[in-house]
Structure formats: structure tokens, C-alpha cells
ZALO-508316 format. One record per residue (C-alpha): residue in three letters; x negated, y, z; residue number from 1. Coordinates in steps of 0.05 Angstrom, whole numbers, plus 5000, padded with zeros to 4 digits. Layout:
<sites>
Ala | X | Y | Z | NUM
...
</sites>
This chain:
<sites>
Met | 4311 | 5748 | 4844 | 1
Pro | 4326 | 5696 | 4789 | 2
Ile | 4330 | 5642 | 4843 | 3
Leu | 4382 | 5683 | 4883 | 4
Leu | 4423 | 5694 | 4820 | 5
Thr | 4423 | 5619 | 4804 | 6
Ile | 4448 | 5602 | 4874 | 7
Ser | 4502 | 5654 | 4871 | 8
Lys | 4527 | 5627 | 4805 | 9
Lys | 4532 | 5556 | 4832 | 10
Phe | 4568 | 5582 | 4893 | 11
Ala | 4618 | 5621 | 4851 | 12
Glu | 4632 | 5561 | 4805 | 13
Arg | 4651 | 5517 | 4864 | 14
Ser | 4704 | 5567 | 4885 | 15
Phe | 4743 | 5552 | 4822 | 16
Thr | 4737 | 5476 | 4822 | 17
Ile | 4756 | 5457 | 4894 | 18
Ser | 4821 | 5432 | 4923 | 19
Lys | 4878 | 5482 | 4929 | 20
Asn | 4896 | 5453 | 4997 | 21
Leu | 4838 | 5487 | 5033 | 22
Arg | 4812 | 5557 | 5027 | 23
Val | 4739 | 5557 | 5007 | 24
Asn | 4686 | 5611 | 4996 | 25
Glu | 4716 | 5677 | 4971 | 26
Arg | 4787 | 5651 | 4982 | 27
Ile | 4777 | 5659 | 5056 | 28
Arg | 4808 | 5727 | 5071 | 29
Val | 4804 | 5733 | 5147 | 30
Pro | 4754 | 5784 | 5175 | 31
Glu | 4716 | 5735 | 5220 | 32
Val | 4709 | 5660 | 5229 | 33
Arg | 4678 | 5610 | 5276 | 34
Val | 4624 | 5573 | 5238 | 35
Ile | 4600 | 5501 | 5243 | 36
Asp | 4536 | 5490 | 5203 | 37
Glu | 4518 | 5433 | 5156 | 38
Asn | 4491 | 5392 | 5215 | 39
Gly | 4556 | 5398 | 5255 | 40
Glu | 4527 | 5448 | 5303 | 41
Gln | 4563 | 5511 | 5327 | 42
Ala | 4536 | 5573 | 5293 | 43
Gly | 4583 | 5619 | 5331 | 44
Ile | 4634 | 5672 | 5311 | 45
Met | 4613 | 5719 | 5255 | 46
Arg | 4641 | 5763 | 5201 | 47
Thr | 4667 | 5723 | 5142 | 48
Arg | 4620 | 5758 | 5093 | 49
Asp | 4561 | 5739 | 5137 | 50
Ala | 4585 | 5667 | 5138 | 51
Leu | 4591 | 5668 | 5063 | 52
Ser | 4520 | 5696 | 5058 | 53
Met | 4495 | 5639 | 5102 | 54
Ala | 4530 | 5588 | 5058 | 55
Arg | 4499 | 5619 | 4995 | 56
Gln | 4429 | 5618 | 5025 | 57
Arg | 4435 | 5544 | 5044 | 58
Asn | 4471 | 5526 | 4979 | 59
Phe | 4534 | 5501 | 5013 | 60
Asp | 4608 | 5518 | 5010 | 61
Leu | 4644 | 5553 | 5066 | 62
Val | 4707 | 5512 | 5079 | 63
Glu | 4763 | 5535 | 5125 | 64
Val | 4780 | 5470 | 5163 | 65
Ala | 4823 | 5499 | 5219 | 66
Pro | 4861 | 5559 | 5192 | 67
Asn | 4908 | 5565 | 5253 | 68
Ala | 4852 | 5571 | 5304 | 69
Gln | 4833 | 5640 | 5332 | 70
Pro | 4789 | 5656 | 5296 | 71
Pro | 4796 | 5604 | 5240 | 72
Val | 4742 | 5550 | 5239 | 73
Cys | 4698 | 5541 | 5178 | 74
Arg | 4646 | 5489 | 5161 | 75
Leu | 4586 | 5490 | 5115 | 76
Leu | 4588 | 5431 | 5068 | 77
Asp | 4582 | 5410 | 4995 | 78
Tyr | 4656 | 5409 | 4980 | 79
Gly | 4649 | 5378 | 4911 | 80
Lys | 4611 | 5318 | 4940 | 81
Tyr | 4661 | 5314 | 4998 | 82
Arg | 4721 | 5311 | 4951 | 83
Tyr | 4686 | 5259 | 4907 | 84
Glu | 4673 | 5214 | 4968 | 85
Gln | 4744 | 5222 | 4993 | 86
Thr | 4773 | 5205 | 4925 | 87
Lys | 4728 | 5143 | 4920 | 88
Lys | 4751 | 5120 | 4989 | 89
Glu | 4824 | 5128 | 4970 | 90
Arg | 4813 | 5090 | 4905 | 91
Asp | 4777 | 5033 | 4941 | 92
Ala | 4833 | 5030 | 4993 | 93
Arg | 4885 | 5022 | 4938 | 94
Lys | 4846 | 4964 | 4908 | 95
Thr | 4851 | 4925 | 4974 | 96
Gln | 4926 | 4934 | 4981 | 97
Lys | 4973 | 4878 | 4961 | 98
Val | 5043 | 4887 | 4933 | 99
Ile | 5093 | 4841 | 4966 | 100
Thr | 5141 | 4817 | 4912 | 101
Val | 5208 | 4783 | 4922 | 102
Lys | 5216 | 4721 | 4880 | 103
Glu | 5288 | 4697 | 4870 | 104
Ile | 5306 | 4624 | 4864 | 105
Arg | 5377 | 4607 | 4844 | 106
Leu | 5414 | 4544 | 4863 | 107
Glu | 5480 | 4513 | 4843 | 108
Pro | 5525 | 4484 | 4898 | 109
Lys | 5522 | 4415 | 4863 | 110
Ile | 5446 | 4414 | 4857 | 111
Ala | 5415 | 4344 | 4861 | 112
Glu | 5370 | 4326 | 4920 | 113
His | 5310 | 4318 | 4875 | 114
Asp | 5321 | 4386 | 4843 | 115
Leu | 5328 | 4418 | 4912 | 116
Lys | 5260 | 4390 | 4932 | 117
Val | 5230 | 4419 | 4868 | 118
Lys | 5259 | 4487 | 4887 | 119
Ala | 5230 | 4479 | 4957 | 120
Arg | 5160 | 4465 | 4929 | 121
Leu | 5166 | 4526 | 4884 | 122
Ala | 5187 | 4569 | 4943 | 123
Arg | 5128 | 4542 | 4983 | 124
Gly | 5080 | 4563 | 4928 | 125
Phe | 5107 | 4634 | 4928 | 126
Leu | 5104 | 4638 | 5004 | 127
Glu | 5031 | 4614 | 5004 | 128
Asp | 5016 | 4671 | 4955 | 129
Gly | 5044 | 4720 | 5006 | 130
Asp | 5108 | 4735 | 4968 | 131
Lys | 5178 | 4736 | 4997 | 132
Val | 5230 | 4688 | 4968 | 133
Lys | 5304 | 4703 | 4958 | 134
Ile | 5346 | 4641 | 4955 | 135
Thr | 5413 | 4650 | 4920 | 136
Val | 5470 | 4599 | 4916 | 137
Arg | 5519 | 4621 | 4862 | 138
Phe | 5592 | 4600 | 4867 | 139
Arg | 5642 | 4597 | 4810 | 140
Gly | 5717 | 4592 | 4811 | 141
Arg | 5742 | 4542 | 4863 | 142
Glu | 5671 | 4533 | 4890 | 143
Leu | 5683 | 4596 | 4931 | 144
Ala | 5729 | 4555 | 4976 | 145
His | 5669 | 4512 | 4996 | 146
Thr | 5615 | 4562 | 5015 | 147
Asp | 5597 | 4514 | 5071 | 148
Ile | 5562 | 4471 | 5018 | 149
Gly | 5517 | 4530 | 5001 | 150
Gln | 5504 | 4541 | 5075 | 151
Gly | 5482 | 4469 | 5081 | 152
Leu | 5434 | 4477 | 5022 | 153
Leu | 5401 | 4538 | 5054 | 154
Glu | 5394 | 4501 | 5120 | 155
Gln | 5359 | 4444 | 5084 | 156
Leu | 5310 | 4493 | 5053 | 157
Ile | 5297 | 4525 | 5120 | 158
Glu | 5281 | 4457 | 5149 | 159
Met | 5235 | 4439 | 5090 | 160
Leu | 5196 | 4504 | 5096 | 161
Lys | 5197 | 4515 | 5171 | 162
Asp | 5122 | 4503 | 5177 | 163
Ile | 5105 | 4562 | 5133 | 164
Ser | 5164 | 4610 | 5133 | 165
Thr | 5208 | 4654 | 5174 | 166
Leu | 5276 | 4686 | 5158 | 167
Asp | 5269 | 4757 | 5134 | 168
Gln | 5344 | 4760 | 5120 | 169
Ser | 5394 | 4710 | 5148 | 170
Pro | 5443 | 4676 | 5101 | 171
Arg | 5500 | 4723 | 5080 | 172
Met | 5550 | 4731 | 5024 | 173
Glu | 5536 | 4780 | 4969 | 174
Gly | 5596 | 4781 | 4923 | 175
Lys | 5603 | 4709 | 4898 | 176
Ser | 5534 | 4688 | 4921 | 177
Leu | 5505 | 4665 | 4986 | 178
Thr | 5434 | 4691 | 4996 | 179
Met | 5377 | 4692 | 5045 | 180
Ile | 5306 | 4718 | 5043 | 181
Met | 5246 | 4679 | 5069 | 182
Ala | 5177 | 4707 | 5085 | 183
Arg | 5110 | 4677 | 5103 | 184
Ala | 5106 | 4664 | 5178 | 185
Ala | 5053 | 4712 | 5206 | 186
Lys | 5025 | 4664 | 5258 | 187
Ser | 5033 | 4598 | 5223 | 188
Glu | 4975 | 4551 | 5215 | 189
Lys | 4951 | 4534 | 5145 | 190
Pro | 5006 | 4488 | 5120 | 191
Val | 4996 | 4417 | 5096 | 192
Arg | 5013 | 4418 | 5023 | 193
Pro | 5065 | 4366 | 5004 | 194
Glu | 5045 | 4319 | 4948 | 195
Gly | 5058 | 4351 | 4881 | 196
Ala | 5069 | 4421 | 4910 | 197
Pro | 5042 | 4478 | 4866 | 198
Arg | 4980 | 4512 | 4895 | 199
Ser | 5007 | 4580 | 4874 | 200
Ala | 5061 | 4615 | 4835 | 201
Asn | 5016 | 4610 | 4773 | 202
Glu | 5018 | 4534 | 4775 | 203
Ala | 5093 | 4537 | 4782 | 204
Gly | 5097 | 4571 | 4715 | 205
Thr | 5109 | 4642 | 4740 | 206
Pro | 5066 | 4701 | 4716 | 207
Pro | 5017 | 4725 | 4769 | 208
Thr | 5036 | 4785 | 4811 | 209
Ser | 4992 | 4845 | 4800 | 210
Ala | 4961 | 4880 | 4859 | 211
Ala | 4976 | 4953 | 4875 | 212
Pro | 4964 | 5006 | 4929 | 213
Ala | 5002 | 5025 | 5022 | 214
Asn | 4972 | 5017 | 5076 | 215
Val | 5044 | 4995 | 5083 | 216
Pro | 5061 | 4938 | 5032 | 217
Ala | 5112 | 4955 | 4977 | 218
Gln | 5165 | 4909 | 4948 | 219
Thr | 5183 | 4898 | 4875 | 220
Pro | 5251 | 4876 | 4846 | 221
Pro | 5263 | 4801 | 4852 | 222
Thr | 5237 | 4754 | 4798 | 223
Val | 5294 | 4708 | 4780 | 224
Leu | 5280 | 4634 | 4772 | 225
Lys | 5336 | 4588 | 4753 | 226
</sites>
């Protein structure tokens, strides 16, 4: 008798600690259920109270896994252990995800050729880290009458980075700025690093990007570099 009382107590405690998304143990209110045992074998259709008794005797939970079936399908399992394992899998999956950030590099229409190459090397470092790069050419006053100069700068950058990048957003005007977004080319070979190019965004003087959970990658607001 003491053994039976101990098992019943454990069984009752589980009913109050499980997920609210599934009905478990005494929360199952239907008169009969189809039971799958702890080994995955069909145990047949039986009254719910008999299924609960079976679960108690084997020290498992009775979990309603298919409530819309006729009759509903229940499984015998250790629900606490199951939820722990599922939570661990979700946590591990989040650790492997990478956040795709958008780094912004700003240019002036009158930028010198040397400075443009420096910006290109910086963009290359970001692309190699898997980030996207937003290139912005800002126009002031009368410079707006010569947006073709900005277009030429963007075309030069496209040519400099063609071995590693693809256009995620074609050049377009946004207010008084001409912008485009570049992304790492999915099928590109490992690029040959130009002399003096930073190995990563860290070497370029930009704080590292922290990783975060998707199975589908997220994007963060652009990091502006002048």
C-alpha cells in the first residue's frame, strides 16, 4: 500500500507542472481514448480511467497527443523528461543561429580614390563575416544635381567586390542619399584577400556582432560607419 500511495503522489504532482498546451493525466476529460504505450505500441481503445490506471502502475504520464482523433490518442511517457529534452533542443538550436546584421558605410561624392579603396576593404571584411553592407552616398546642396557621380562610386565598389558579393538591393535614391545593399554571394569561392584587407569586422575597428536565435536569419538596424 505505501508503494501505491507514493506512485499516485508522483503522478498527481506531474499534472500540475506540465505544459498547458496538452492535456495530461486528470485533465483528460473524454470518456475513452486510444492508447499508445511507452514502447510506441498500440494498447487499443479503453476507458480513460483505465488508461490513467495503466499510466499510474507504470509510473508514466498519460498525454493526449491527438485530441481531434476519434477517439483521442494518448501516449504513455515521462512528460517532465520530454519537456526538458525539448527545451534543451530549442536552446541548442538558438545557439547555432547567426544574426545577419546590416553594416552601413557612408561615402561623400568627392571621396578620394584611396579612401574609396579603404571603404571597399572594410566592406569586404563585413561580407566575409556574413553581414550585409549598406553603402550610402550622401549629397548636399548642389551635389544633388550630380547624382551620377554617386552612381559611379557604387559601380566601382560593385566591381571591387564582385568576387565575394551580390546585390541585395540595387542602387536607389532615399531622400538625399543614394544607397545600395550588398550581401555575401552564396556560391562564391573563398575570396583572395587583397593586401591590407581586414580579416574581419573586428580588425576593421568595429565591435563584434553577437549571435542570436531563426531558423530564418534576423536582421538588426544598420551600423553606421563614416
